[in-house]
C-alpha positions in Angstrom: 6.9 0.4 -13.6 3.9 0.0 -15.9 3.1 -3.2 -17.8 1.4 -3.0 -21.1 -0.6 -5.9 -22.3 -2.3 -6.5 -25.8 -4.5 -9.5 -26.7 -5.2 -10.5 -30.3 -8.5 -12.4 -30.9 -8.2 -15.4 -33.4 -12.0 -15.4 -33.8 -14.2 -12.6 -34.7 -16.7 -14.0 -32.2 -14.4 -13.3 -29.1 -14.0 -9.9 -27.4 -11.8 -9.6 -24.4 -11.3 -6.4 -22.4 -8.5 -5.4 -19.8 -9.0 -3.2 -16.8 -7.0 -0.1 -16.1 -6.1 0.8 -12.5 -4.7 4.3 -12.0 -1.7 5.0 -9.9 -3.5 7.0 -7.3 -3.9 6.2 -3.5 -6.6 3.4 -2.8 -9.1 5.8 -1.6 -9.2 7.7 -5.0 -9.1 4.9 -7.4 -12.3 3.0 -9.2 -11.0 -0.5 -9.4 -12.8 -2.7 -11.6 -13.8 0.1 -14.0 -12.8 -1.0 -17.6 -11.1 1.6 -19.8 -10.5 1.1 -23.5 -7.2 2.5 -24.8 -6.4 2.6 -28.3 -8.4 -0.3 -29.7 -7.2 -1.2 -33.2 -8.7 -3.5 -35.8 -6.7 -5.8 -37.9 -7.4 -9.2 -39.6 -6.6 -12.7 -38.6 -5.0 -15.5 -40.7 -8.5 -16.1 -42.5 -9.3 -12.3 -43.2 -11.8 -11.9 -40.7 -11.8 -8.8 -38.4 -9.8 -8.9 -35.2 -9.9 -6.5 -32.3 -6.5 -5.9 -30.4 -6.9 -4.1 -27.1 -4.1 -2.4 -25.3 -4.2 -1.2 -21.6 -1.8 -0.1 -18.9 -2.1 -2.0 -15.7 -0.6 -0.3 -12.6 -0.4 -1.8 -9.1 -1.5 0.3 -6.2 0.9 1.3 -3.3 0.2 -0.4 0.0 -3.2 -0.2 1.4 -4.0 1.2 5.0 -3.9 -1.4 7.5 -5.9 -1.9 10.8 -3.8 -1.6 14.0 -4.9 -3.2 17.5 -3.3 -2.9 20.8 -3.4 -5.2 23.7 -1.8 -4.4 27.1 0.3 -7.5 28.2 1.4 -6.4 31.5 2.5 -3.1 33.2 5.2 -2.2 30.7 4.5 -4.2 27.6 2.1 -4.2 24.8 1.1 -6.4 21.9 0.5 -4.9 18.4 -1.6 -6.6 16.0 -2.4 -5.5 12.4 -4.1 -6.9 9.3 -5.7 -5.7 5.9 -9.0 -3.9 6.1 -11.9 -6.0 5.0 -12.2 -4.5 1.5 -8.3 -5.4 0.6 -7.7 -7.0 -2.7 -4.1 -8.5 -3.0 -4.1 -8.5 -6.8 -4.4 -4.6 -6.9 -1.3 -4.0 -4.7 2.5 -4.3 -5.3 4.1 -6.8 -2.9 5.1 -5.4 0.5 8.8 -4.7 1.3 8.5 -3.7 4.9 6.4 -2.1 7.8 7.5 1.0 9.7 6.5 1.2 13.2 6.2 4.8 14.4 5.6 6.2 17.8 4.7 9.4 19.5 5.8 9.5 23.1 4.4 12.0 25.7 6.4 11.6 28.9 4.9 12.1 32.5 6.4 15.7 32.5 4.1 16.5 29.4 6.6 17.6 26.8 5.9 15.8 23.9 8.4 14.9 21.3 7.9 14.1 17.5 6.7 10.9 15.9 9.9 8.6 15.6 10.6 5.3 13.8 10.6 2.5 16.3 11.8 -0.2 14.0 11.3 -1.6 10.5 9.4 -5.1 10.3 9.8 -7.5 7.4 6.4 -8.5 6.3 5.2 -12.1 6.9 1.7 -13.6 6.7 -0.9 -11.5 8.1 -2.3 -10.8 10.6 1.1 -9.8 12.1 2.1 -9.2 15.8 4.8 -7.4 17.4 5.5 -7.1 21.4 7.0 -3.9 22.7 8.6 -4.6 26.0 10.0 -2.4 28.9 8.1 0.7 27.8 8.9 4.1 29.8 6.2 5.6 31.7 3.9 8.1 29.9 1.5 8.3 27.1 2.4 6.5 23.8 0.7 6.7 20.5 1.5 4.1 17.8 1.0 3.6 14.0 2.2 1.4 11.1 3.2 2.3 7.7 3.6 -0.1 4.9 6.2 0.1 2.2 6.2 -1.8 -1.2 8.8 -3.2 -3.4 8.7 -0.1 -5.5 9.7 1.9 -2.2 6.3 3.5 -2.2 4.5 4.0 1.2 0.9 3.6 1.8 -1.4 5.4 4.2 -0.7 5.2 8.0 -2.8 2.8 10.0 -5.3 3.9 12.6 -3.5 5.4 15.6 -3.5 3.4 18.9 -2.6 4.7 22.3 -1.5 3.3 25.7 -0.7 5.1 29.0 2.1 3.3 31.0 2.3 4.1 34.7 
């Protein structure tokens, strides 16, 4: 969805501007760059010129998250994830869920495809998730965030563990 905003200035000495954020992935935007779109002039109730500014503001899809893995015991891991340091909450739509994905390579070496392990309801970050009773072999994991508009962000970094 796009939100349109317009502001009318009641004084000819005030000039306000809005910012435009494009609907691209976080790596391809230039947040904070102001763009004027269709400024119009009119007059206020005392006949002085007034500037009306309209811009579109689109919230970005979810950002990429930083995923960390800690080995709890021989068959269990703890996953922890958080925003990257440059995250700005006001620029992104609210989160709907996280998707935990895994790629398992069993001891016989016949790798399978990436599979969805589970969907996780977002809570206050940083978040944690334990994976218990993991089968032997090599496992790679990543997190994918989805926003309330059903848009996915970028995959997190991939973390790996070998279970003996």
